MARVEX-405182 format. One record per residue (C-alpha): residue in one letter; chain; z, y, x. Coordinates in steps of 0.02 Angstrom, whole numbers, always signed. Last residue first. Example, Ala and Ser with C-alpha at 12.3 -4.5 7.8 and 13.67 -1.06 7.14 Angstrom:
residues 2
<resn = S; chain = A; pz = +357; py = -53; px = +684>
<resn = A; chain = A; pz = +390; py = -225; px = +615>
//
This chain:
residues 146
<resn = H; chain = A; pz = +5451; py = +5124; px = +5388>
<resn = C; chain = A; pz = +5394; py = +4948; px = +5435>
<resn = V; chain = A; pz = +5211; py = +4922; px = +5471>
<resn = V; chain = A; pz = +5157; py = +4742; px = +5434>
<resn = R; chain = A; pz = +5003; py = +4678; px = +5524>
<resn = A; chain = A; pz = +4899; py = +4528; px = +5480>
<resn = V; chain = A; pz = +4831; py = +4412; px = +5614>
<resn = C; chain = A; pz = +4718; py = +4260; px = +5634>
<resn = K; chain = A; pz = +4721; py = +4127; px = +5772>
<resn = V; chain = A; pz = +4591; py = +3993; px = +5802>
<resn = K; chain = A; pz = +4600; py = +3837; px = +5906>
<resn = E; chain = A; pz = +4476; py = +3691; px = +5921>
<resn = G; chain = A; pz = +4552; py = +3547; px = +6022>
<resn = T; chain = A; pz = +4455; py = +3409; px = +5937>
<resn = S; chain = A; pz = +4601; py = +3359; px = +5822>
<resn = T; chain = A; pz = +4614; py = +3539; px = +5760>
<resn = R; chain = A; pz = +4729; py = +3682; px = +5793>
<resn = V; chain = A; pz = +4768; py = +3834; px = +5681>
<resn = E; chain = A; pz = +4872; py = +3988; px = +5730>
<resn = T; chain = A; pz = +4934; py = +4100; px = +5593>
<resn = F; chain = A; pz = +4994; py = +4272; px = +5636>
<resn = T; chain = A; pz = +5112; py = +4417; px = +5600>
<resn = K; chain = A; pz = +5104; py = +4577; px = +5706>
<resn = L; chain = A; pz = +5246; py = +4698; px = +5666>
<resn = R; chain = A; pz = +5210; py = +4879; px = +5693>
<resn = I; chain = A; pz = +5366; py = +4986; px = +5684>
<resn = P; chain = A; pz = +5362; py = +5160; px = +5608>
<resn = L; chain = A; pz = +5490; py = +5285; px = +5676>
<resn = G; chain = A; pz = +5668; py = +5278; px = +5614>
<resn = T; chain = A; pz = +5726; py = +5296; px = +5793>
<resn = E; chain = A; pz = +5879; py = +5177; px = +5794>
<resn = A; chain = A; pz = +5775; py = +5026; px = +5752>
<resn = R; chain = A; pz = +5664; py = +5059; px = +5905>
<resn = E; chain = A; pz = +5793; py = +4983; px = +6020>
<resn = P; chain = A; pz = +5763; py = +4815; px = +5930>
<resn = R; chain = A; pz = +5578; py = +4815; px = +5987>
<resn = G; chain = A; pz = +5527; py = +4635; px = +6000>
<resn = A; chain = A; pz = +5427; py = +4650; px = +5835>
<resn = L; chain = A; pz = +5547; py = +4525; px = +5755>
<resn = S; chain = A; pz = +5694; py = +4635; px = +5805>
<resn = A; chain = A; pz = +5615; py = +4797; px = +5742>
<resn = C; chain = A; pz = +5574; py = +4709; px = +5575>
<resn = Q; chain = A; pz = +5752; py = +4648; px = +5563>
<resn = A; chain = A; pz = +5811; py = +4827; px = +5590>
<resn = Y; chain = A; pz = +5698; py = +4892; px = +5452>
<resn = S; chain = A; pz = +5780; py = +4766; px = +5337>
<resn = E; chain = A; pz = +5773; py = +4596; px = +5247>
<resn = L; chain = A; pz = +5589; py = +4553; px = +5271>
<resn = R; chain = A; pz = +5558; py = +4402; px = +5162>
<resn = F; chain = A; pz = +5395; py = +4305; px = +5198>
<resn = F; chain = A; pz = +5301; py = +4213; px = +5067>
<resn = T; chain = A; pz = +5172; py = +4080; px = +5065>
<resn = T; chain = A; pz = +4994; py = +4082; px = +4998>
<resn = G; chain = A; pz = +4861; py = +3952; px = +5035>
<resn = G; chain = A; pz = +4691; py = +3913; px = +5102>
<resn = I; chain = A; pz = +4560; py = +3785; px = +5139>
<resn = S; chain = A; pz = +4378; py = +3817; px = +5170>
<resn = T; chain = A; pz = +4209; py = +3730; px = +5155>
<resn = G; chain = A; pz = +4039; py = +3740; px = +5236>
<resn = P; chain = A; pz = +4059; py = +3578; px = +5337>
<resn = P; chain = A; pz = +4213; py = +3474; px = +5287>
<resn = V; chain = A; pz = +4392; py = +3535; px = +5321>
<resn = D; chain = A; pz = +4497; py = +3377; px = +5331>
<resn = I; chain = A; pz = +4685; py = +3405; px = +5331>
<resn = S; chain = A; pz = +4807; py = +3313; px = +5442>
<resn = L; chain = A; pz = +4978; py = +3389; px = +5468>
<resn = S; chain = A; pz = +5103; py = +3447; px = +5600>
<resn = S; chain = A; pz = +5185; py = +3614; px = +5570>
<resn = P; chain = A; pz = +5191; py = +3730; px = +5719>
<resn = A; chain = A; pz = +5366; py = +3801; px = +5768>
<resn = S; chain = A; pz = +5476; py = +3949; px = +5722>
<resn = S; chain = A; pz = +5409; py = +3962; px = +5547>
<resn = G; chain = A; pz = +5370; py = +4105; px = +5430>
<resn = P; chain = A; pz = +5364; py = +4236; px = +5572>
<resn = W; chain = A; pz = +5240; py = +4166; px = +5617>
<resn = D; chain = A; pz = +5134; py = +4032; px = +5539>
<resn = W; chain = A; pz = +5091; py = +3888; px = +5651>
<resn = I; chain = A; pz = +4967; py = +3763; px = +5583>
<resn = S; chain = A; pz = +4937; py = +3593; px = +5654>
<resn = T; chain = A; pz = +4818; py = +3449; px = +5645>
<resn = V; chain = A; pz = +4668; py = +3528; px = +5554>
<resn = I; chain = A; pz = +4531; py = +3395; px = +5550>
<resn = F; chain = A; pz = +4364; py = +3483; px = +5569>
<resn = T; chain = A; pz = +4205; py = +3411; px = +5491>
<resn = E; chain = A; pz = +4046; py = +3454; px = +5584>
<resn = T; chain = A; pz = +3873; py = +3470; px = +5511>
<resn = D; chain = A; pz = +3829; py = +3646; px = +5445>
<resn = S; chain = A; pz = +3977; py = +3725; px = +5532>
<resn = D; chain = A; pz = +4059; py = +3878; px = +5450>
<resn = N; chain = A; pz = +4225; py = +3789; px = +5428>
<resn = Y; chain = A; pz = +4343; py = +3923; px = +5358>
<resn = I; chain = A; pz = +4533; py = +3936; px = +5359>
<resn = Y; chain = A; pz = +4605; py = +4056; px = +5229>
<resn = T; chain = A; pz = +4782; py = +4129; px = +5244>
<resn = D; chain = A; pz = +4876; py = +4229; px = +5115>
<resn = M; chain = A; pz = +5049; py = +4302; px = +5148>
<resn = P; chain = A; pz = +5152; py = +4360; px = +4999>
<resn = I; chain = A; pz = +5284; py = +4487; px = +5057>
<resn = F; chain = A; pz = +5459; py = +4499; px = +4981>
<resn = A; chain = A; pz = +5527; py = +4662; px = +5050>
<resn = P; chain = A; pz = +5717; py = +4684; px = +5060>
<resn = Y; chain = A; pz = +5699; py = +4823; px = +5088>
<resn = S; chain = A; pz = +5591; py = +4975; px = +5047>
<resn = Y; chain = A; pz = +5449; py = +5067; px = +5139>
<resn = V; chain = A; pz = +5335; py = +4924; px = +5192>
<resn = D; chain = A; pz = +5155; py = +4972; px = +5245>
<resn = L; chain = A; pz = +5034; py = +4825; px = +5242>
<resn = V; chain = A; pz = +4887; py = +4807; px = +5363>
<resn = M; chain = A; pz = +4755; py = +4676; px = +5334>
<resn = R; chain = A; pz = +4794; py = +4686; px = +5147>
<resn = G; chain = A; pz = +4809; py = +4566; px = +5003>
<resn = D; chain = A; pz = +5000; py = +4563; px = +5007>
<resn = A; chain = A; pz = +4992; py = +4526; px = +5192>
<resn = F; chain = A; pz = +4821; py = +4450; px = +5226>
<resn = R; chain = A; pz = +4764; py = +4320; px = +5351>
<resn = Q; chain = A; pz = +4585; py = +4265; px = +5393>
<resn = C; chain = A; pz = +4525; py = +4108; px = +5483>
<resn = N; chain = A; pz = +4389; py = +4040; px = +5587>
<resn = L; chain = A; pz = +4311; py = +3872; px = +5635>
<resn = P; chain = A; pz = +4124; py = +3884; px = +5677>
<resn = S; chain = A; pz = +4182; py = +3913; px = +5856>
<resn = E; chain = A; pz = +4105; py = +4044; px = +5975>
<resn = Q; chain = A; pz = +4094; py = +3970; px = +6150>
<resn = E; chain = A; pz = +4219; py = +4045; px = +6265>
<resn = E; chain = A; pz = +4170; py = +4145; px = +6423>
<resn = A; chain = A; pz = +4123; py = +4302; px = +6326>
<resn = S; chain = A; pz = +4295; py = +4300; px = +6246>
<resn = A; chain = A; pz = +4312; py = +4234; px = +6068>
<resn = P; chain = A; pz = +4361; py = +4356; px = +5933>
<resn = T; chain = A; pz = +4529; py = +4335; px = +5848>
<resn = A; chain = A; pz = +4501; py = +4298; px = +5665>
<resn = G; chain = A; pz = +4556; py = +4428; px = +5540>
<resn = L; chain = A; pz = +4720; py = +4397; px = +5440>
<resn = V; chain = A; pz = +4998; py = +4202; px = +5319>
<resn = A; chain = A; pz = +5160; py = +4102; px = +5251>
<resn = L; chain = A; pz = +5168; py = +3913; px = +5264>
<resn = G; chain = A; pz = +5275; py = +3783; px = +5175>
<resn = I; chain = A; pz = +5181; py = +3628; px = +5238>
<resn = A; chain = A; pz = +5110; py = +3541; px = +5082>
<resn = A; chain = A; pz = +5127; py = +3695; px = +4971>
<resn = A; chain = A; pz = +5023; py = +3802; px = +5093>
<resn = W; chain = A; pz = +4882; py = +3680; px = +5103>
<resn = G; chain = A; pz = +4766; py = +3712; px = +4959>
<resn = K; chain = A; pz = +4586; py = +3647; px = +4965>
<resn = R; chain = A; pz = +4437; py = +3753; px = +4936>
<resn = M; chain = A; pz = +4259; py = +3691; px = +4893>
//
């Protein structure tokens, strides 16, 4: 079963960040795609980019309650919410991100000086999910601006 969440919070959204050796692996994970890809190359502006995010609960027994989702660069702060994700289910949604220019991409990537070079700029977009029990997962999609 899949529940939609993007419309409820206005979110935009790939691959789950692996846990370190000291962390216990969580059954909560997510994936993020920029226009259906893990890495999207952008050559013309403005670019209207659909961002898909899927949050999975791979537990056989535990229900997670998602309490916040932060989608960057779609929003500047996490959105508070309360969505149950029962065992073996997922939620997901599509939002959109508008990239106005190569210079904006450079600024968002923290590389404004690079805007003068014309070289590719790698912009890491992410979704960070938190639950009521303190579980946290982050997933990333990359946009390469040309």
